PyMOL Python script that loads the backbone (N, CA, C, O; Angstrom):
from pymol import cmd

cmd.read_pdbstr("""\
ATOM      1  N   MET A   1      36.132  26.039  62.125  1.00  0.00           N
ATOM      2  CA  MET A   1      36.102  25.773  60.711  1.00  0.00           C
ATOM      3  C   MET A   1      35.400  24.435  60.492  1.00  0.00           C
ATOM      4  O   MET A   1      35.645  23.477  61.226  1.00  0.00           O
ATOM      5  N   PRO A   2      34.552  24.368  59.512  1.00  0.00           N
ATOM      6  CA  PRO A   2      33.853  23.100  59.253  1.00  0.00           C
ATOM      7  C   PRO A   2      34.841  22.024  58.804  1.00  0.00           C
ATOM      8  O   PRO A   2      35.389  22.088  57.703  1.00  0.00           O
ATOM      9  N   GLN A   3      35.060  21.041  59.667  1.00  0.00           N
ATOM     10  CA  GLN A   3      36.061  20.012  59.374  1.00  0.00           C
ATOM     11  C   GLN A   3      35.710  19.220  58.125  1.00  0.00           C
ATOM     12  O   GLN A   3      36.610  18.783  57.407  1.00  0.00           O
ATOM     13  N   ASP A   4      34.419  19.024  57.846  1.00  0.00           N
ATOM     14  CA  ASP A   4      34.047  18.281  56.644  1.00  0.00           C
ATOM     15  C   ASP A   4      34.503  19.011  55.380  1.00  0.00           C
ATOM     16  O   ASP A   4      34.903  18.375  54.405  1.00  0.00           O
ATOM     17  N   GLU A   5      34.443  20.349  55.398  1.00  0.00           N
ATOM     18  CA  GLU A   5      34.898  21.119  54.237  1.00  0.00           C
ATOM     19  C   GLU A   5      36.420  21.037  54.113  1.00  0.00           C
ATOM     20  O   GLU A   5      36.946  20.900  53.008  1.00  0.00           O
ATOM     21  N   VAL A   6      37.126  21.120  55.244  1.00  0.00           N
ATOM     22  CA  VAL A   6      38.589  20.982  55.236  1.00  0.00           C
ATOM     23  C   VAL A   6      38.962  19.602  54.703  1.00  0.00           C
ATOM     24  O   VAL A   6      39.884  19.479  53.897  1.00  0.00           O
ATOM     25  N   ASP A   7      38.254  18.563  55.147  1.00  0.00           N
ATOM     26  CA  ASP A   7      38.521  17.203  54.677  1.00  0.00           C
ATOM     27  C   ASP A   7      38.288  17.083  53.176  1.00  0.00           C
ATOM     28  O   ASP A   7      39.074  16.436  52.484  1.00  0.00           O
ATOM     29  N   THR A   8      37.216  17.697  52.655  1.00  0.00           N
ATOM     30  CA  THR A   8      36.936  17.658  51.219  1.00  0.00           C
ATOM     31  C   THR A   8      38.034  18.362  50.435  1.00  0.00           C
ATOM     32  O   THR A   8      38.479  17.865  49.400  1.00  0.00           O
ATOM     33  N   ILE A   9      38.467  19.507  50.922  1.00  0.00           N
ATOM     34  CA  ILE A   9      39.552  20.234  50.258  1.00  0.00           C
ATOM     35  C   ILE A   9      40.806  19.382  50.213  1.00  0.00           C
ATOM     36  O   ILE A   9      41.429  19.249  49.160  1.00  0.00           O
ATOM     37  N   ASN A  10      41.184  18.802  51.351  1.00  0.00           N
ATOM     38  CA  ASN A  10      42.394  17.987  51.407  1.00  0.00           C
ATOM     39  C   ASN A  10      42.278  16.714  50.572  1.00  0.00           C
ATOM     40  O   ASN A  10      43.269  16.255  50.003  1.00  0.00           O
ATOM     41  N   ALA A  11      41.089  16.146  50.494  1.00  0.00           N
ATOM     42  CA  ALA A  11      40.889  14.931  49.692  1.00  0.00           C
ATOM     43  C   ALA A  11      40.968  15.210  48.201  1.00  0.00           C
ATOM     44  O   ALA A  11      41.133  14.293  47.397  1.00  0.00           O
ATOM     45  N   ASN A  12      40.850  16.483  47.836  1.00  0.00           N
ATOM     46  CA  ASN A  12      40.866  16.852  46.421  1.00  0.00           C
ATOM     47  C   ASN A  12      42.046  17.756  46.080  1.00  0.00           C
ATOM     48  O   ASN A  12      41.926  18.668  45.262  1.00  0.00           O
ATOM     49  N   GLY A  13      43.178  17.496  46.711  1.00  0.00           N
ATOM     50  CA  GLY A  13      44.407  18.187  46.341  1.00  0.00           C
ATOM     51  C   GLY A  13      44.811  19.346  47.217  1.00  0.00           C
ATOM     52  O   GLY A  13      45.871  19.933  47.003  1.00  0.00           O
ATOM     53  N   GLY A  14      43.994  19.698  48.206  1.00  0.00           N
ATOM     54  CA  GLY A  14      44.337  20.809  49.095  1.00  0.00           C
ATOM     55  C   GLY A  14      45.346  20.406  50.141  1.00  0.00           C
ATOM     56  O   GLY A  14      45.673  19.228  50.280  1.00  0.00           O
ATOM     57  N   ALA A  15      45.838  21.377  50.875  1.00  0.00           N
ATOM     58  CA  ALA A  15      46.836  21.113  51.907  1.00  0.00           C
ATOM     59  C   ALA A  15      46.560  21.950  53.147  1.00  0.00           C
ATOM     60  O   ALA A  15      47.451  22.636  53.648  1.00  0.00           O
ATOM     61  N   LEU A  16      45.331  21.894  53.641  1.00  0.00           N
ATOM     62  CA  LEU A  16      44.975  22.619  54.866  1.00  0.00           C
ATOM     63  C   LEU A  16      45.168  21.674  56.046  1.00  0.00           C
ATOM     64  O   LEU A  16      44.235  20.982  56.454  1.00  0.00           O
ATOM     65  N   LYS A  17      46.356  21.648  56.579  1.00  0.00           N
ATOM     66  CA  LYS A  17      46.680  20.670  57.619  1.00  0.00           C
ATOM     67  C   LYS A  17      46.275  21.108  59.023  1.00  0.00           C
ATOM     68  O   LYS A  17      45.880  20.269  59.833  1.00  0.00           O
ATOM     69  N   ALA A  18      46.362  22.379  59.324  1.00  0.00           N
ATOM     70  CA  ALA A  18      46.105  22.830  60.688  1.00  0.00           C
ATOM     71  C   ALA A  18      44.968  23.844  60.736  1.00  0.00           C
ATOM     72  O   ALA A  18      45.015  24.794  61.518  1.00  0.00           O
ATOM     73  N   ALA A  19      43.966  23.649  59.918  1.00  0.00           N
ATOM     74  CA  ALA A  19      42.845  24.594  59.884  1.00  0.00           C
ATOM     75  C   ALA A  19      41.961  24.365  61.106  1.00  0.00           C
ATOM     76  O   ALA A  19      41.370  23.298  61.271  1.00  0.00           O
ATOM     77  N   VAL A  20      41.883  25.378  61.953  1.00  0.00           N
ATOM     78  CA  VAL A  20      41.046  25.299  63.144  1.00  0.00           C
ATOM     79  C   VAL A  20      40.248  26.589  63.258  1.00  0.00           C
ATOM     80  O   VAL A  20      40.599  27.608  62.662  1.00  0.00           O
ATOM     81  N   GLY A  21      39.209  26.533  64.002  1.00  0.00           N
ATOM     82  CA  GLY A  21      38.374  27.712  64.196  1.00  0.00           C
ATOM     83  C   GLY A  21      37.711  27.634  65.555  1.00  0.00           C
ATOM     84  O   GLY A  21      38.123  26.854  66.413  1.00  0.00           O
ATOM     85  N   ILE A  22      36.702  28.428  65.744  1.00  0.00           N
ATOM     86  CA  ILE A  22      35.954  28.451  67.004  1.00  0.00           C
ATOM     87  C   ILE A  22      34.825  27.433  66.898  1.00  0.00           C
ATOM     88  O   ILE A  22      34.064  27.459  65.931  1.00  0.00           O
ATOM     89  N   PRO A  23      34.704  26.539  67.871  1.00  0.00           N
ATOM     90  CA  PRO A  23      33.629  25.540  67.834  1.00  0.00           C
ATOM     91  C   PRO A  23      32.250  26.202  67.764  1.00  0.00           C
ATOM     92  O   PRO A  23      32.039  27.275  68.329  1.00  0.00           O
ATOM     93  N   GLU A  24      31.319  25.555  67.068  1.00  0.00           N
ATOM     94  CA  GLU A  24      29.984  26.109  66.893  1.00  0.00           C
ATOM     95  C   GLU A  24      29.282  26.359  68.222  1.00  0.00           C
ATOM     96  O   GLU A  24      28.510  27.310  68.339  1.00  0.00           O
ATOM     97  N   GLU A  25      29.535  25.531  69.214  1.00  0.00           N
ATOM     98  CA  GLU A  25      28.895  25.728  70.518  1.00  0.00           C
ATOM     99  C   GLU A  25      29.321  27.066  71.133  1.00  0.00           C
ATOM    100  O   GLU A  25      28.503  27.749  71.749  1.00  0.00           O
ATOM    101  N   GLN A  26      30.575  27.437  70.973  1.00  0.00           N
ATOM    102  CA  GLN A  26      31.042  28.728  71.483  1.00  0.00           C
ATOM    103  C   GLN A  26      30.429  29.876  70.682  1.00  0.00           C
ATOM    104  O   GLN A  26      30.081  30.913  71.246  1.00  0.00           O
ATOM    105  N   LEU A  27      30.298  29.690  69.362  1.00  0.00           N
ATOM    106  CA  LEU A  27      29.644  30.710  68.548  1.00  0.00           C
ATOM    107  C   LEU A  27      28.190  30.885  68.973  1.00  0.00           C
ATOM    108  O   LEU A  27      27.685  32.005  69.036  1.00  0.00           O
ATOM    109  N   ARG A  28      27.520  29.770  69.264  1.00  0.00           N
ATOM    110  CA  ARG A  28      26.124  29.805  69.693  1.00  0.00           C
ATOM    111  C   ARG A  28      25.995  30.603  70.996  1.00  0.00           C
ATOM    112  O   ARG A  28      25.084  31.418  71.140  1.00  0.00           O
ATOM    113  N   LYS A  29      26.909  30.365  71.940  1.00  0.00           N
ATOM    114  CA  LYS A  29      26.901  31.106  73.207  1.00  0.00           C
ATOM    115  C   LYS A  29      27.169  32.587  72.970  1.00  0.00           C
ATOM    116  O   LYS A  29      26.527  33.444  73.578  1.00  0.00           O
ATOM    117  N   ALA A  30      28.113  32.887  72.091  1.00  0.00           N
ATOM    118  CA  ALA A  30      28.435  34.287  71.792  1.00  0.00           C
ATOM    119  C   ALA A  30      27.240  34.987  71.174  1.00  0.00           C
ATOM    120  O   ALA A  30      26.954  36.139  71.501  1.00  0.00           O
ATOM    121  N   ALA A  31      26.541  34.299  70.283  1.00  0.00           N
ATOM    122  CA  ALA A  31      25.387  34.902  69.611  1.00  0.00           C
ATOM    123  C   ALA A  31      24.269  35.224  70.598  1.00  0.00           C
ATOM    124  O   ALA A  31      23.491  36.150  70.372  1.00  0.00           O
ATOM    125  N   LYS A  32      24.186  34.477  71.673  1.00  0.00           N
ATOM    126  CA  LYS A  32      23.149  34.711  72.680  1.00  0.00           C
ATOM    127  C   LYS A  32      23.550  35.778  73.687  1.00  0.00           C
ATOM    128  O   LYS A  32      22.715  36.250  74.459  1.00  0.00           O
ATOM    129  N   SER A  33      24.814  36.159  73.684  1.00  0.00           N
ATOM    130  CA  SER A  33      25.289  37.168  74.641  1.00  0.00           C
ATOM    131  C   SER A  33      25.319  38.533  73.973  1.00  0.00           C
ATOM    132  O   SER A  33      24.588  38.777  73.013  1.00  0.00           O
ATOM    133  N   ALA A  34      26.147  39.404  74.469  1.00  0.00           N
ATOM    134  CA  ALA A  34      26.204  40.782  73.961  1.00  0.00           C
ATOM    135  C   ALA A  34      27.111  40.932  72.740  1.00  0.00           C
ATOM    136  O   ALA A  34      27.364  42.057  72.307  1.00  0.00           O
ATOM    137  N   VAL A  35      27.599  39.849  72.184  1.00  0.00           N
ATOM    138  CA  VAL A  35      28.456  39.931  71.000  1.00  0.00           C
ATOM    139  C   VAL A  35      27.623  40.445  69.827  1.00  0.00           C
ATOM    140  O   VAL A  35      26.559  39.902  69.528  1.00  0.00           O
ATOM    141  N   CYS A  36      28.105  41.479  69.176  1.00  0.00           N
ATOM    142  CA  CYS A  36      27.342  42.113  68.099  1.00  0.00           C
ATOM    143  C   CYS A  36      27.691  41.579  66.720  1.00  0.00           C
ATOM    144  O   CYS A  36      26.880  41.687  65.801  1.00  0.00           O
ATOM    145  N   LYS A  37      28.872  41.008  66.551  1.00  0.00           N
ATOM    146  CA  LYS A  37      29.295  40.557  65.225  1.00  0.00           C
ATOM    147  C   LYS A  37      30.113  39.280  65.345  1.00  0.00           C
ATOM    148  O   LYS A  37      31.038  39.188  66.151  1.00  0.00           O
ATOM    149  N   ILE A  38      29.752  38.300  64.528  1.00  0.00           N
ATOM    150  CA  ILE A  38      30.501  37.051  64.452  1.00  0.00           C
ATOM    151  C   ILE A  38      30.844  36.827  62.990  1.00  0.00           C
ATOM    152  O   ILE A  38      29.949  36.743  62.149  1.00  0.00           O
ATOM    153  N   ASN A  39      32.123  36.731  62.680  1.00  0.00           N
ATOM    154  CA  ASN A  39      32.562  36.533  61.301  1.00  0.00           C
ATOM    155  C   ASN A  39      32.510  35.054  60.929  1.00  0.00           C
ATOM    156  O   ASN A  39      33.007  34.200  61.663  1.00  0.00           O
ATOM    157  N   ILE A  40      31.902  34.765  59.786  1.00  0.00           N
ATOM    158  CA  ILE A  40      31.862  33.388  59.292  1.00  0.00           C
ATOM    159  C   ILE A  40      32.375  33.325  57.858  1.00  0.00           C
ATOM    160  O   ILE A  40      32.084  32.378  57.129  1.00  0.00           O
ATOM    161  N   ASP A  41      33.134  34.329  57.462  1.00  0.00           N
ATOM    162  CA  ASP A  41      33.646  34.382  56.096  1.00  0.00           C
ATOM    163  C   ASP A  41      34.584  33.215  55.779  1.00  0.00           C
ATOM    164  O   ASP A  41      34.542  32.676  54.674  1.00  0.00           O
ATOM    165  N   SER A  42      35.422  32.823  56.729  1.00  0.00           N
ATOM    166  CA  SER A  42      36.335  31.701  56.474  1.00  0.00           C
ATOM    167  C   SER A  42      35.555  30.431  56.179  1.00  0.00           C
ATOM    168  O   SER A  42      35.936  29.653  55.304  1.00  0.00           O
ATOM    169  N   ASP A  43      34.463  30.218  56.907  1.00  0.00           N
ATOM    170  CA  ASP A  43      33.619  29.047  56.656  1.00  0.00           C
ATOM    171  C   ASP A  43      33.041  29.103  55.240  1.00  0.00           C
ATOM    172  O   ASP A  43      32.956  28.086  54.550  1.00  0.00           O
ATOM    173  N   SER A  44      32.652  30.290  54.827  1.00  0.00           N
ATOM    174  CA  SER A  44      32.099  30.474  53.483  1.00  0.00           C
ATOM    175  C   SER A  44      33.145  30.151  52.417  1.00  0.00           C
ATOM    176  O   SER A  44      32.854  29.461  51.440  1.00  0.00           O
ATOM    177  N   ARG A  45      34.359  30.653  52.612  1.00  0.00           N
ATOM    178  CA  ARG A  45      35.427  30.395  51.637  1.00  0.00           C
ATOM    179  C   ARG A  45      35.783  28.916  51.602  1.00  0.00           C
ATOM    180  O   ARG A  45      36.077  28.373  50.538  1.00  0.00           O
ATOM    181  N   LEU A  46      35.759  28.259  52.766  1.00  0.00           N
ATOM    182  CA  LEU A  46      36.031  26.819  52.799  1.00  0.00           C
ATOM    183  C   LEU A  46      34.954  26.048  52.048  1.00  0.00           C
ATOM    184  O   LEU A  46      35.262  25.131  51.287  1.00  0.00           O
ATOM    185  N   ALA A  47      33.695  26.414  52.258  1.00  0.00           N
ATOM    186  CA  ALA A  47      32.593  25.731  51.574  1.00  0.00           C
ATOM    187  C   ALA A  47      32.724  25.883  50.066  1.00  0.00           C
ATOM    188  O   ALA A  47      32.543  24.916  49.326  1.00  0.00           O
ATOM    189  N   MET A  48      33.035  27.084  49.608  1.00  0.00           N
ATOM    190  CA  MET A  48      33.171  27.320  48.175  1.00  0.00           C
ATOM    191  C   MET A  48      34.370  26.567  47.604  1.00  0.00           C
ATOM    192  O   MET A  48      34.257  25.908  46.571  1.00  0.00           O
ATOM    193  N   THR A  49      35.508  26.663  48.269  1.00  0.00           N
ATOM    194  CA  THR A  49      36.722  25.999  47.792  1.00  0.00           C
ATOM    195  C   THR A  49      36.541  24.488  47.756  1.00  0.00           C
ATOM    196  O   THR A  49      36.957  23.834  46.800  1.00  0.00           O
ATOM    197  N   ALA A  50      35.923  23.934  48.792  1.00  0.00           N
ATOM    198  CA  ALA A  50      35.703  22.488  48.840  1.00  0.00           C
ATOM    199  C   ALA A  50      34.833  22.034  47.673  1.00  0.00           C
ATOM    200  O   ALA A  50      35.133  21.031  47.027  1.00  0.00           O
ATOM    201  N   ALA A  51      33.763  22.767  47.404  1.00  0.00           N
ATOM    202  CA  ALA A  51      32.860  22.398  46.307  1.00  0.00           C
ATOM    203  C   ALA A  51      33.551  22.510  44.954  1.00  0.00           C
ATOM    204  O   ALA A  51      33.354  21.658  44.087  1.00  0.00           O
ATOM    205  N   ILE A  52      34.357  23.546  44.765  1.00  0.00           N
ATOM    206  CA  ILE A  52      35.069  23.706  43.493  1.00  0.00           C
ATOM    207  C   ILE A  52      36.091  22.594  43.318  1.00  0.00           C
ATOM    208  O   ILE A  52      36.166  21.983  42.252  1.00  0.00           O
ATOM    209  N   ARG A  53      36.879  22.326  44.354  1.00  0.00           N
ATOM    210  CA  ARG A  53      37.892  21.263  44.256  1.00  0.00           C
ATOM    211  C   ARG A  53      37.242  19.909  43.966  1.00  0.00           C
ATOM    212  O   ARG A  53      37.721  19.147  43.126  1.00  0.00           O
ATOM    213  N   LYS A  54      36.149  19.621  44.669  1.00  0.00           N
ATOM    214  CA  LYS A  54      35.451  18.343  44.459  1.00  0.00           C
ATOM    215  C   LYS A  54      34.917  18.257  43.034  1.00  0.00           C
ATOM    216  O   LYS A  54      35.071  17.233  42.368  1.00  0.00           O
ATOM    217  N   HIS A  55      34.296  19.322  42.576  1.00  0.00           N
ATOM    218  CA  HIS A  55      33.739  19.319  41.225  1.00  0.00           C
ATOM    219  C   HIS A  55      34.837  19.135  40.178  1.00  0.00           C
ATOM    220  O   HIS A  55      34.688  18.347  39.244  1.00  0.00           O
ATOM    221  N   MET A  56      35.933  19.860  40.339  1.00  0.00           N
ATOM    222  CA  MET A  56      37.015  19.772  39.351  1.00  0.00           C
ATOM    223  C   MET A  56      37.670  18.396  39.371  1.00  0.00           C
ATOM    224  O   MET A  56      38.087  17.899  38.325  1.00  0.00           O
ATOM    225  N   ALA A  57      37.767  17.770  40.551  1.00  0.00           N
ATOM    226  CA  ALA A  57      38.330  16.418  40.630  1.00  0.00           C
ATOM    227  C   ALA A  57      37.412  15.405  39.954  1.00  0.00           C
ATOM    228  O   ALA A  57      37.880  14.463  39.315  1.00  0.00           O
ATOM    229  N   GLU A  58      36.107  15.604  40.097  1.00  0.00           N
ATOM    230  CA  GLU A  58      35.136  14.679  39.501  1.00  0.00           C
ATOM    231  C   GLU A  58      34.905  14.952  38.021  1.00  0.00           C
ATOM    232  O   GLU A  58      34.504  14.055  37.280  1.00  0.00           O
ATOM    233  N   HIS A  59      35.156  16.183  37.585  1.00  0.00           N
ATOM    234  CA  HIS A  59      34.921  16.582  36.195  1.00  0.00           C
ATOM    235  C   HIS A  59      36.128  17.359  35.659  1.00  0.00           C
ATOM    236  O   HIS A  59      36.039  18.567  35.440  1.00  0.00           O
ATOM    237  N   PRO A  60      37.249  16.675  35.451  1.00  0.00           N
ATOM    238  CA  PRO A  60      38.455  17.384  35.020  1.00  0.00           C
ATOM    239  C   PRO A  60      38.325  18.035  33.644  1.00  0.00           C
ATOM    240  O   PRO A  60      39.155  18.862  33.266  1.00  0.00           O
ATOM    241  N   ASP A  61      37.293  17.666  32.901  1.00  0.00           N
ATOM    242  CA  ASP A  61      37.093  18.241  31.574  1.00  0.00           C
ATOM    243  C   ASP A  61      36.310  19.553  31.616  1.00  0.00           C
ATOM    244  O   ASP A  61      36.213  20.238  30.597  1.00  0.00           O
ATOM    245  N   HIS A  62      35.759  19.913  32.757  1.00  0.00           N
ATOM    246  CA  HIS A  62      34.984  21.153  32.859  1.00  0.00           C
ATOM    247  C   HIS A  62      35.914  22.353  32.972  1.00  0.00           C
ATOM    248  O   HIS A  62      36.889  22.330  33.722  1.00  0.00           O
ATOM    249  N   PHE A  63      35.605  23.379  32.233  1.00  0.00           N
ATOM    250  CA  PHE A  63      36.394  24.607  32.297  1.00  0.00           C
ATOM    251  C   PHE A  63      35.512  25.844  32.392  1.00  0.00           C
ATOM    252  O   PHE A  63      36.008  26.934  32.677  1.00  0.00           O
ATOM    253  N   ASP A  64      34.228  25.693  32.161  1.00  0.00           N
ATOM    254  CA  ASP A  64      33.294  26.808  32.217  1.00  0.00           C
ATOM    255  C   ASP A  64      32.973  27.097  33.686  1.00  0.00           C
ATOM    256  O   ASP A  64      32.488  26.213  34.391  1.00  0.00           O
ATOM    257  N   PRO A  65      33.235  28.318  34.156  1.00  0.00           N
ATOM    258  CA  PRO A  65      32.960  28.640  35.560  1.00  0.00           C
ATOM    259  C   PRO A  65      31.524  28.356  35.992  1.00  0.00           C
ATOM    260  O   PRO A  65      31.281  28.074  37.165  1.00  0.00           O
ATOM    261  N   ARG A  66      30.575  28.424  35.068  1.00  0.00           N
ATOM    262  CA  ARG A  66      29.186  28.135  35.432  1.00  0.00           C
ATOM    263  C   ARG A  66      29.028  26.687  35.871  1.00  0.00           C
ATOM    264  O   ARG A  66      28.123  26.365  36.640  1.00  0.00           O
ATOM    265  N   GLN A  67      29.904  25.812  35.384  1.00  0.00           N
ATOM    266  CA  GLN A  67      29.809  24.403  35.735  1.00  0.00           C
ATOM    267  C   GLN A  67      30.250  24.136  37.172  1.00  0.00           C
ATOM    268  O   GLN A  67      29.660  23.291  37.845  1.00  0.00           O
ATOM    269  N   TYR A  68      31.261  24.832  37.646  1.00  0.00           N
ATOM    270  CA  TYR A  68      31.735  24.578  39.003  1.00  0.00           C
ATOM    271  C   TYR A  68      31.298  25.632  40.014  1.00  0.00           C
ATOM    272  O   TYR A  68      31.329  25.378  41.218  1.00  0.00           O
ATOM    273  N   LEU A  69      30.891  26.808  39.547  1.00  0.00           N
ATOM    274  CA  LEU A  69      30.447  27.828  40.498  1.00  0.00           C
ATOM    275  C   LEU A  69      29.028  27.572  41.007  1.00  0.00           C
ATOM    276  O   LEU A  69      28.680  27.985  42.113  1.00  0.00           O
ATOM    277  N   LYS A  70      28.212  26.891  40.202  1.00  0.00           N
ATOM    278  CA  LYS A  70      26.855  26.591  40.668  1.00  0.00           C
ATOM    279  C   LYS A  70      26.888  25.706  41.915  1.00  0.00           C
ATOM    280  O   LYS A  70      26.252  26.057  42.909  1.00  0.00           O
ATOM    281  N   PRO A  71      27.604  24.569  41.908  1.00  0.00           N
ATOM    282  CA  PRO A  71      27.653  23.781  43.142  1.00  0.00           C
ATOM    283  C   PRO A  71      28.392  24.512  44.271  1.00  0.00           C
ATOM    284  O   PRO A  71      28.107  24.283  45.447  1.00  0.00           O
ATOM    285  N   ALA A  72      29.332  25.382  43.920  1.00  0.00           N
ATOM    286  CA  ALA A  72      30.043  26.142  44.947  1.00  0.00           C
ATOM    287  C   ALA A  72      29.100  27.120  45.650  1.00  0.00           C
ATOM    288  O   ALA A  72      29.138  27.259  46.872  1.00  0.00           O
ATOM    289  N   ARG A  73      28.258  27.792  44.871  1.00  0.00           N
ATOM    290  CA  ARG A  73      27.283  28.710  45.458  1.00  0.00           C
ATOM    291  C   ARG A  73      26.272  27.948  46.317  1.00  0.00           C
ATOM    292  O   ARG A  73      25.879  28.421  47.383  1.00  0.00           O
ATOM    293  N   GLU A  74      25.856  26.782  45.859  1.00  0.00           N
ATOM    294  CA  GLU A  74      24.910  25.973  46.635  1.00  0.00           C
ATOM    295  C   GLU A  74      25.534  25.530  47.962  1.00  0.00           C
ATOM    296  O   GLU A  74      24.857  25.496  48.989  1.00  0.00           O
ATOM    297  N   SER A  75      26.812  25.196  47.934  1.00  0.00           N
ATOM    298  CA  SER A  75      27.512  24.798  49.151  1.00  0.00           C
ATOM    299  C   SER A  75      27.591  25.959  50.134  1.00  0.00           C
ATOM    300  O   SER A  75      27.387  25.776  51.334  1.00  0.00           O
ATOM    301  N   MET A  76      27.887  27.156  49.627  1.00  0.00           N
ATOM    302  CA  MET A  76      27.923  28.343  50.474  1.00  0.00           C
ATOM    303  C   MET A  76      26.533  28.633  51.050  1.00  0.00           C
ATOM    304  O   MET A  76      26.403  28.953  52.231  1.00  0.00           O
ATOM    305  N   LYS A  77      25.512  28.520  50.223  1.00  0.00           N
ATOM    306  CA  LYS A  77      24.147  28.780  50.680  1.00  0.00           C
ATOM    307  C   LYS A  77      23.771  27.817  51.807  1.00  0.00           C
ATOM    308  O   LYS A  77      23.187  28.225  52.811  1.00  0.00           O
ATOM    309  N   LYS A  78      24.105  26.552  51.636  1.00  0.00           N
ATOM    310  CA  LYS A  78      23.814  25.536  52.651  1.00  0.00           C
ATOM    311  C   LYS A  78      24.536  25.881  53.964  1.00  0.00           C
ATOM    312  O   LYS A  78      23.960  25.762  55.045  1.00  0.00           O
ATOM    313  N   MET A  79      25.804  26.310  53.854  1.00  0.00           N
ATOM    314  CA  MET A  79      26.570  26.675  55.034  1.00  0.00           C
ATOM    315  C   MET A  79      25.949  27.873  55.734  1.00  0.00           C
ATOM    316  O   MET A  79      25.804  27.867  56.957  1.00  0.00           O
ATOM    317  N   TYR A  80      25.574  28.918  54.962  1.00  0.00           N
ATOM    318  CA  TYR A  80      24.968  30.106  55.565  1.00  0.00           C
ATOM    319  C   TYR A  80      23.650  29.775  56.248  1.00  0.00           C
ATOM    320  O   TYR A  80      23.391  30.261  57.349  1.00  0.00           O
ATOM    321  N   ILE A  81      22.821  28.967  55.624  1.00  0.00           N
ATOM    322  CA  ILE A  81      21.546  28.580  56.243  1.00  0.00           C
ATOM    323  C   ILE A  81      21.810  27.855  57.556  1.00  0.00           C
ATOM    324  O   ILE A  81      21.164  28.133  58.566  1.00  0.00           O
ATOM    325  N   HIS A  82      22.758  26.926  57.537  1.00  0.00           N
ATOM    326  CA  HIS A  82      23.101  26.194  58.767  1.00  0.00           C
ATOM    327  C   HIS A  82      23.547  27.156  59.869  1.00  0.00           C
ATOM    328  O   HIS A  82      23.062  27.079  60.998  1.00  0.00           O
ATOM    329  N   LYS A  83      24.462  28.051  59.542  1.00  0.00           N
ATOM    330  CA  LYS A  83      24.983  28.983  60.550  1.00  0.00           C
ATOM    331  C   LYS A  83      23.888  29.918  61.069  1.00  0.00           C
ATOM    332  O   LYS A  83      23.780  30.136  62.276  1.00  0.00           O
ATOM    333  N   ILE A  84      23.085  30.463  60.172  1.00  0.00           N
ATOM    334  CA  ILE A  84      22.045  31.413  60.569  1.00  0.00           C
ATOM    335  C   ILE A  84      20.985  30.743  61.442  1.00  0.00           C
ATOM    336  O   ILE A  84      20.562  31.303  62.453  1.00  0.00           O
ATOM    337  N   VAL A  85      20.562  29.552  61.050  1.00  0.00           N
ATOM    338  CA  VAL A  85      19.477  28.873  61.765  1.00  0.00           C
ATOM    339  C   VAL A  85      19.983  28.117  62.991  1.00  0.00           C
ATOM    340  O   VAL A  85      19.438  28.276  64.083  1.00  0.00           O
ATOM    341  N   ASN A  86      21.021  27.296  62.820  1.00  0.00           N
ATOM    342  CA  ASN A  86      21.429  26.364  63.863  1.00  0.00           C
ATOM    343  C   ASN A  86      22.516  26.868  64.805  1.00  0.00           C
ATOM    344  O   ASN A  86      22.668  26.349  65.911  1.00  0.00           O
ATOM    345  N   VAL A  87      23.268  27.868  64.378  1.00  0.00           N
ATOM    346  CA  VAL A  87      24.371  28.329  65.221  1.00  0.00           C
ATOM    347  C   VAL A  87      24.098  29.720  65.775  1.00  0.00           C
ATOM    348  O   VAL A  87      24.146  29.928  66.987  1.00  0.00           O
ATOM    349  N   LEU A  88      23.818  30.655  64.911  1.00  0.00           N
ATOM    350  CA  LEU A  88      23.652  32.045  65.342  1.00  0.00           C
ATOM    351  C   LEU A  88      22.249  32.351  65.853  1.00  0.00           C
ATOM    352  O   LEU A  88      22.055  33.304  66.606  1.00  0.00           O
ATOM    353  N   GLY A  89      21.277  31.548  65.448  1.00  0.00           N
ATOM    354  CA  GLY A  89      19.908  31.763  65.899  1.00  0.00           C
ATOM    355  C   GLY A  89      19.312  33.068  65.424  1.00  0.00           C
ATOM    356  O   GLY A  89      18.480  33.669  66.104  1.00  0.00           O
ATOM    357  N   SER A  90      19.745  33.505  64.249  1.00  0.00           N
ATOM    358  CA  SER A  90      19.290  34.817  63.769  1.00  0.00           C
ATOM    359  C   SER A  90      18.273  34.719  62.637  1.00  0.00           C
ATOM    360  O   SER A  90      17.987  35.718  61.977  1.00  0.00           O
ATOM    361  N   ASN A  91      17.727  33.534  62.406  1.00  0.00           N
ATOM    362  CA  ASN A  91      16.680  33.424  61.388  1.00  0.00           C
ATOM    363  C   ASN A  91      15.402  34.076  61.898  1.00  0.00           C
ATOM    364  O   ASN A  91      15.126  34.092  63.098  1.00  0.00           O
ATOM    365  N   ASP A  92      14.638  34.606  60.969  1.00  0.00           N
ATOM    366  CA  ASP A  92      13.363  35.274  61.271  1.00  0.00           C
ATOM    367  C   ASP A  92      13.516  36.450  62.239  1.00  0.00           C
ATOM    368  O   ASP A  92      12.589  36.758  62.988  1.00  0.00           O
ATOM    369  N   LYS A  93      14.678  37.108  62.229  1.00  0.00           N
ATOM    370  CA  LYS A  93      14.897  38.237  63.131  1.00  0.00           C
ATOM    371  C   LYS A  93      14.937  39.571  62.384  1.00  0.00           C
ATOM    372  O   LYS A  93      15.293  40.595  62.965  1.00  0.00           O
ATOM    373  N   LEU A  94      14.578  39.563  61.117  1.00  0.00           N
ATOM    374  CA  LEU A  94      14.629  40.784  60.338  1.00  0.00           C
ATOM    375  C   LEU A  94      13.505  41.717  60.688  1.00  0.00           C
ATOM    376  O   LEU A  94      13.402  42.802  60.116  1.00  0.00           O
TER     377      LEU A  94
END
""", "prot")
cmd.dss("prot")
cmd.show_as("cartoon", "prot")
cmd.util.cbc("prot")
cmd.orient("prot")
């Protein structure tokens, strides 16, 4: 699990005390072997939750989902690009 996202969630009212996952180096090794599927959904949910919590803490007057979902989607996109390019090595493989 991306510790920076867990830290952001906890700094903005969250309570993820024991959030752990598989280190990226192990995921990288798995992606190079015969492993056919690696789930990164938890990382995606952490990225989105962290961005929403941070935005709401910084802008407590915002209530329109478009105001906080835009940075949340950008955070998820950044996470997916990182995982696809730097961890899974599956960019340009389509």
